[in-house]
N, C-alpha and C positions, 0 to 999 in steps of 0.2 A: 484803733483809737489814731492819731492820725501823731506826727512830732512836734508838731502845732498845738496842739489837745493839752496834750503829756506834758509838754512843757511849760506851760496855764498853769494845771498842778500843782506839777511843781512850786513851781513857784510863792503859787498862793497858798502851799501850805509848808515857804522854805527853805522846799529843797535843794541844794547846788543842781547846779544846773549843766556841768562837765558834758561834754555830746555823748552821748550814747553810754551815760552811765552806768545802765540798767543793761545792754548787750549780750548777755551772753556766748562766747563760739560755742559753735553744734561744730560735733561731727558724728558725717552718716558714711557707715560703715556698712556695704555687704553683708550678705548672712544667711545663706544657704534660701535662698529664692527669697530674700527679705531685706530689708536696711534698717538696720540697729542703730540709734541718733543717742550719745551721750555726750555729757556737760562734767567735761573735766573739771569746768569748778562747782558740782554742782549735782557728782557722785548721784546720788537722791533719784537724778531727772534723770531717767530711761525706759527710752519704748519703740516701736517697731511701728514702718508699714508694710504695705507691697509692691511698693515703688514710693524712687525718691520726692513724689510729688506729696505722697499720703506719709510718709514719713518726718517729712520738716512741718504740717499739716497738725501730724497731733504731740509732735517735738513743745506748741507753742502749750498744751495741759501737762507735760512730763515736767516742764521747766515751772509751770507753778503749783504744784504737787508737791516736787520739792524741793523749793523754794514756802512751802507752804507749815513744814517739816522745822523748820525754821526761827517762822515768827511762829506758831506752836510753842517752839520750847524757846521762846524768849530772846532770842539769840537773834544774831545784829544776819543777814543775810552776804553774802559770801563776794568778796568784790568781782567783777566781769576783766577776764587776765586779756589780754589784747590779745586780737584772733593776726593769723597765721595770714597770713598775701594768700588770698583769695578765696581764706574760710568765710561762709556762714556764719551769720550772728541771730539769734532769736531776744527778740526784747518781751523783758518781766515783763506782767501785768502792770499795770499803776497801783491796782488796790492789792495787788501787794505788796511792793516799793515800799507803800504807803503804811504801810503796818510795821512795820522792817523795826527795832529801835534803835 
């Protein structure tokens, strides 16, 4: 989903329009022949991949699943921390963000 479309949804729903409001820093760590994916802000979101590309693709699903635990429990989503210089981020799906209390 494009950032412009996400911004339009946020405006329509009355959400704050801060840049990268729901982009979570991700850590990719080599782990015994695979790449481990973790999110410091969402410890429930963890996955891996055979290589960095697969791990990055899996990161989106892991983040969505991890955030769904907060939504299901009626808890607010954790605020993303500021990424370290050069650190990649993963955007949370707009559908998950709009369900947060």
